[in-house]
N, C-alpha and C positions, 0 to 999 in steps of 0.2 A: 253463390252456394250450390255443391254435386248435392243432386236426387237421389243417386244412387249408393245408398250407406252400404258399406264394406264391414266384415265380421271377422275376427279371427279366430283362432282353435275352439281357446277358451269360451266366447260368445256363443259358437254354435254347441259347445257340450252343457253350455247353462242352456240351452233354448229347448235342446233336447231331453235334457233332464238325464244326461250321460258324463261320464270320465270322458276326460281329454285323450286317454287310452284308445276309447271306441272311435273319436273321429279321426285319429291317426290311422286303425285299421281300418275306417271306411274311403279312409285316403288311400291307401296301399291296394287294397281289394279290389275297389271299386273303379273302372277304368273312365265311369263316365260321372266320374264325384270332380265337382267344378273346378276347375283349373285356376290358381289365385290371380285376383286381379292385380296386384301390388305389396306392398312390403316388400319383406324379405326371406331367404331361403330358410332363416332359422324362425322368423313372425312373420310369415305369409298371411296376405286379405286376402278375404272372397266377396263376393256380390252377396250380400244380402238373399237379393230374388232369387240368385241363382240356388243357393242354398236352400231356400223354401220349396222350391220346385221339386231339387232330388229331395228333398225329405218325403214330400210330399207321393213321389212316384214311388219313391218304396217303402210306405207304410209307414214312417217312421213316426211316432208320435211327438210333437212338439208347440210350443208355446212362445211364440212373441208376445209379449206384457207391451202395452201402449209406453210404457215409458223406458223400454229398450227400442220401443221404435225413434223416438224422441231424440233417445241415447247416439243411434246411433248414425239418425241424421246429424246430430250435431257433429259428430266426430269425422263426418264424411269433410267436411270444412277445411281439414287438418290439423296438423298439432300445432301450428302458429296463432291462428284464429280460434284455435278450441277456448281457452280461458274468458277472451272475449265476449264468444257468444254464450258461455257460462253464464258471465257476468249480465248483459242483456237479457237471458232466461229469469233471472231475479230482479232485475225491473220489470220485467210483462209481468210477472206474477205477486211484487211487489203492490202494481198498480192495483191488477184486479182483485187482492185483499183488502185493497182500501179504500178502491174505488176514488184514489184523487192521487194526486200527482205527490210525490214524496216530497220531504221536508226540502228547503235552499241550502247549501251548503258542502252536500256529501258528494264526492266524486263520481261523477259521470251517472248520475241517477234521476236530473232535471229532462224532462220530455219523455219524448217518445222510441221506445228500446229501436233501433238500427240494428241493419244486419241479418235480421231474423224475418225469412221470408210470409207471407200471408199463410202459407198452407202450415209451415213449421208448426207458427205463433198458435194456429185452430188446438194443432195438436195437444200441443204446450197446455194451455187451454184447458182441453178436453181432459189431461191428467191432473190437472190441479183440481176439476171438477170429478173424476173419480176419486181420488184421496182427499188432498184439500191442497193449499198452496203448498204451505209449509211442508209436508210431506212430499210431494212433487220437487220441490226445488233441494231438498237433503239427498234426496235421491239421486239426482242428477251429480249435488255437487261432490258424493260420495264420490260415482264412478269416475269424477273428474279427477279427485286426486287420487284415485287408486292409478289411473292411465299415467299420473306426471309423480309418480313418489318417488320420484328419484330430485325430480326438478325439485319439487316443492316440500321447503321445512315444515313438518306438522308436529308441534307438541305431541306428546303423549296425552292420551286424556285423562288417564290415572291422576299423571303429573300436572298437568292442567288444573283437575278439582281441589289436588292439594294444595297448589299455589292460590288458588281462591278462596279455600278454607281458612288457610293461615291470615291471609291477609283483608279478607274481606267482609264486612259490615250491614245488616240490613237496612238499607234506605241511603245507603253509601254510592260514592259517584266512584269510578273503577278508569283508570288509563290504561290501556299498552300502547305505548308507542312504537312496534313492531306488530303491530296484529298479524299479518300475514292472511289470513282466510280466516280468521275469526276466532280460533280453538280457543284459547285463555277466554276470552270477553264469550264467550255462549258456553263457557263451564258450569255457572251457574243456572243455566235455563236445562239443560241436562240432569240436574238432580232435581230440580222444582217440584219433580212429584215425590220423590222422597221425604217424609215426613221427619228426617234427620239432616236432611239433606239442605241447600243453598237457596237464600232465598234471591229473587232476580233486585241488583242494585238498580238503585231510583234510576242513576245515569251510567251512561257506557260512552266514551269517549275510547279513539283511536285512531293511529295513525300509520300509513301502508305507502313502504317505497312504491310498489306495484297498485296502477292505478288498478288495475284486471283487479288483484286480489282485496282492494280497499273496497271496490264496488262488490264483489263478493260478499265479503264480509259484511255490507252495509243493508243489503235485502235479507241476508241469512236473519239479522238482529230484527230488522224491522218487521219480516213473517212472525217475529215471535212476539212482535208488539213491544218492544224495548224501544227506550226513548233511547236513543243511539246518535252521536255523531260521530262521523268517519270521516278523514281527509287523505288524499293522496299525496306524498311529499315526504320528501327526506328530513326525517326528524331532526338531524343534527344540524345538516344545514339551515332550514327552513324549515322550522319548529312550528307547526302548525296550531301549538297551544301556549302559546307564551305567555306568560304568567296569568295561566290555571293552575291551583292547588287542587289534586283530587282529594277523594279518603284515602284510597289507596291505588297504589302503580303495581302491575303484573306485567314482566316481561320478556321473554325469549328470542334475544337479539340475533343477528349474524353473527357467527363467530369468525374472526381471524380476516377481517373486512379491513385489506388497507388502506384503501382510497374511503376513509370517511370524514376526511375534513379536516386534518391536523394542521395544514398550512391555512387553510381562512379561518382557522377558529381558535389560534392560539390565543389570543386574550377573551376568550368568552368569558360572561358570570357565572356559567355553571360548574365554573372548575373549582369550587370552592376546595376542595381537596386537594389539589396539585393538578398543572398541566396534563391529562392523559401523553403517555409515550405515543409514538408513530405506532410502535408494532401491539399497543394496548387497546385497542380500542373497545374493551368492553367495559373495561374503568369510564371511557366516554358514557356508556349507556347506563351507568352504574348512575354516576354523579346527575346526569342529565334525568335519570329519573326519580334523583331524591331532591331536584328543581323540583319538581311537577307534583309533591306530595306534603300536605299541608302538615305542622307542627305534629309530633307523636303520629304522624301516619306511618303504614307500613310498607314497606316496597319487597316484593320476591320475585328474583331474577334468575333466570337460569345463565350459569356460566361454564364456559371451557375451566377442565379438573387444573391443567398449569396455570390459572387467573390467580389461583391461590398461593402459587411460590414463586411463579416469575421473578427473577431480581428487577427490572425494567420498572415494575410496578410496587415494589417493595415502599417505598416512598408515600403513595397514595392508599395502599392498604394502613400502614401503621396510621397515618392522619384520621381515616375512618374511623380505626379502633379509637384512638385518643379523646375524637369527639362523641364518641359512641354512639356511632350511624350504624357499625355494621355488628350486627347482634347475634349472628347464626353463619355457619359455613357446612353445608350437608352433602354429603355425596350420593348422588343417586347414578342411576347407569345407564353410563356416558355423558354425565356432565355433572354440573354441583349446583345448589339451590342455597342463593346468599339473600339473605331476609336481613332487611334494613331499615331504621325507621330514624325519621326524620328528628334530629333533637328539637327541644322547646326550649325559650331562651333562658337561663340561667339553672339550666338542669342539670344535675350530677350526672355523668359519665359511670357507666356501669363498670366495675373493675373485670369482669368478667367475661368470655364469649363462649355458647354454646357452638361445638365442634362435633359432629356425627356422621356416623357412616352409616345409610340405609341403604346401600348399594343391595341388600340382597332382601330389604324388608321393608317399603313405604309405610307402613303401618305404626311403623314406630316414631315416624318427625312426628307426629302434633300429641302424642304425652310428653316428648321429649320437650320442643316447646311449649309444651304449657308448662311441665316443671321448672322451666328455665325464667317465665314469667312470672313464676310465680316464689321466683326465689329457692328452689328446693332440687336443682338439679345437682346431678354429681357426675354429668359429659361435659365440664365446661372448663375451659383451659385459660387464666390470668392471661390479660392483656399484658402487664410487663411481662412475663416470661417471653411472651411472642415479640413486645418490642425491643428486649433484648438480645433478640435470636436474627433469624432471617425475616420476620414475619411471615413463616411460611404455615397456611393453616390447613396444609392437606388435611383431611380427615383420616389416612391412613397414618399419618403420623403423629396423631394426638389419638388414636384410640389408646382403652383404657388398655393399661401392660399387661390387666391379667387373661385379655384376649389374644393376648401374640400367640401361645400355642394353637389353641383352637383356630386362627386365622392360617399358622405355617401347615396344618393338617389339612387344611381346607385347601391350599395355594398347593400344597404336595401332591393331594389327588387331582386336581384341575390339569396340573402340570403335565402329571402321566396320562392321564386320558387323552390330552390332546396326542394326536395321530395325524400323521404327513406319510402319505405312500406316492411314491415317487411313480413314474410309468414303467411298465414292464418291458424294458428295451431290450432288444438283442443285440450282443455285443459281435462286431466282424473281424474276421482277421485282416480285412481288406479293406479299406472306403471304396462304395459302390460308385460304380462310371457310367452315369445316365446322363441323358441327352438333360440338356437345361435352356433355359431361356432366363431373359432378364426381366426387372420390371419395368425398364422404359420396351419392350419387345412386347408384352404384356399390353400396354396401355396402347401402343400401334395399333394391337391387333383387336381392341374393342373388348378383351375381356375384364380389364379393369379403366374406371375413370378416376380422376384425381381431382380436387378442389380443394382451394384455400379462401380463407374470410377476405373480408373486401379490404384492400389499405387503409390503415390509421384507424382502423375501425378498434370502439375505445367499449370494454367490456367492464366499466363500471356501475354502471346506470341504465332502468328500463324495465320493461316488462317480461322480457325474454329473456329465459336462462342460458347462459352460454359457457360450453369446454373449452377449461382452458390448462397450460400446461402443466402446471400445478396436478390439476386433475387428474389428469392422461398418469402422470407420474407416481400420485399415491391411489391410484385406483378409486380416486373417489365423486363422489355427485356433482355437475357444473353447480360450481362456485358465483360465478363473474353472469353478469347481465347485461344487458344491452337494448336499447329502442329499433323500432321498425327504419330499415333503409336496404338502400339497392346493395345486392349482391350477398345476403346474409345465404349461407349453407348452412341448412338442415340436415341433421345428424339421422340417422334413421337405423335400427336394431340391425346388427351384420355390419355395420361398419366398421372399415379397417381405421384407426384415427393414429398418426404419427407426429412425435415431435423428434428431436435433435436426440434423446436421450433415453425414450419411452417409446413404446406402442401398445394400443389396447382394440378390443374388438368389443364394441359397443352393443349393452344389452338393452336397450333402451330407446324410442323417440323422444322426440319432446325437444332438445336443445339444439344454439347453430355451435357452430365451429367458431373456436377462438382465434386471435392473432397469432403465427408462430407455430401453428398445424396446419399438417397438411392431410386429406380425408380420400381413403380408397375404399371407391364402392365396387365390388366386384361383381361379374355376372356368376351368379348360383349356379346355374345350370352347368356352369365349365369350370369355375375355380373357386376352392372352399376359402373364406375368412380367414379361418383358423390358422390354416395351412399357410398363406399373407403373413398375416402376421408373426409367425415363428419363422419366420428364414428374415422377414426384416427385423425382426429384432436379433437377432442369432451374427447378422450382419453388420449391425451397430456394435453390439458390444467387441467384436473383434477388431473397430475400428480402437487406432494408437492416436494418442493423442503428439500433435502434430502442426506444422502448417497446414496443409492441406485438409482440405472438408470433405467430406464423405460424400458422394455421388447417388442417393438411393435407388436411384434408376439403374444403377449398375450392379444391384441386388441380384445376385441368381438364386433360378429356383427349377430344380428338376422339372423335367416335364411329364406328370403322371397322368393318369387316369384321376378321372372324381372321388373313384372307390379309393386308392390311396392315398390320395388328397386327405380325406375325411381320416383314416387312420394316423394321418401324421399330426393334423388338426388336432386329433383328440390328444395325444400325447402332448404336443406344445400346451392345450388346455391343464392338463393335468400336472405340469411344471408350473404351472402359472397357481394354479392352488398351491402346489406345494409351497410355493416362496410367499404367498398370504401365509400358510400357517405357522412356518418357520419365522415366521416375523411375529405372528403372537406366541409361539412358544418362548420364543428371546424375551417378549415382555413378563411372559408367567416364571421364565429363569429368573430374571432379576428380581420379583417384588419375594418369590421364596430365598435367595440367598438372601436380603433383607431382613426377612421375617425370622431364619435359621440363625443369623449372626443375633440378630436383638435377641433371640428364645434363649440362646445359649449364653447372651452376658448375663442377662437377667434373671436368669434361674427358671425360667418358664420349660426349658427342654433342659433335653438330658441326652446323651450319647448311649446307643445302646449296647448291651452289656456284653 
């Protein structure tokens, strides 16, 4: 492990108690400000020791806390090992807090922690003595989640607490079969000191595909004194709790995971309500959760909004309703919450289901659910009406009809407020005749290096996040995963990643390059990454369909100074922002049209006289 920790501009600002702008000013005004020792042009990294020396020399007050020193030492190991080291810190602190080895059966928690040198381990234990083991570990976990916010999907804390309140019972056993870093299982402990909050369940069970995340979850729970069993593995293919039935299940599963085991699990007994289609992995998770809850036990699971209406899942949604298993669909910001109840033998199914839009106000959910349970809700839809139609349970479709006018007005306001400003570009009468080069020449000159993923690399399982072609096309976070192997290409902030149909400048470190992608890393002292990305995208857009393939290395770029390149790069970035804004505006426009049609047809809206 490196013993020379590094810091970025944000870290320096935090240590010196100033804003990031002040750090930028120091770099511009002082020639002797430490030069970057790593990172990229957009996110340079500096030696912590050199920064401390410079701050002392100029009489700048600063304070490097013990926690910051520990974090910088961990971060110096590199992004690919950071999660593993944070997990090992949890093992060390659990040993320290309990003065005994963790219980057997949990992933990577047996034995002494490895990967932590003696000096670092002593710093960590000193941090634990300064505060306490739990506070020390949560500090490091928060930094880890912040540094990898694009790679790690973490349930919003308010949503997690809502889910546990809806299904939790005092003294219950709660299972999360896709527990990640433990956000849902930790929800009761976050409210345990609140008199109106949650009580810690008697037992907590969790399974997580990533061994690193599973180990972090185990330590976070153990340090709270919880009785927890956390196992690593694929819940679909290798159920770690086969035969176990909890009192309640909470789950925030991975969305749109195509490689979920469709071929291997065709005859699995969990599919009581029908074999999930290959493209409906979330319905596999729903039935997996129902399998693991006792009769009359509740399941709270987050689902993509499209799962409430996709034609491929219609039969399973209908079967869940007929059986009385699906009790509520609630729209939340960015996802839907499904509440399910495992029917008891001989129990008569309900005649209606709660469908609620709570995207604007989460506080609506608990009163609405309580009213539904007590059979006094006015926000239900008859199951027979759903079965007679497309079994479309999209909350927006079933909102109370007297809300259509208000919803139209709100959608109109959002549509009018959405603004996308194109770059201010000068129109030339004649195209510029500038000296040009090609990407191939830039590679030969050393201004650009290129790399690709190792041959036959799999991106459907493991601890390391993988950027896929779909991620580049959609501008989304890395959705694939893989395990450690030779030849992995770590992505850095400022790298240009291209597929045959899309180009993207990466904003974050932490993932590795996936199959069918090419990474271009520029010498930021001589070439602007946004400049390169813009010309690559322009060249790809001019390719016509046909039998010949476009040779990306023949892409032509003007030879410009770095200052001129940055001006082009800024314009290309603004066009990308414009594209995203137009996509959002189009979606708002569709909502506005639907609400306008419904409102006019049903008498909730009237033309202006």
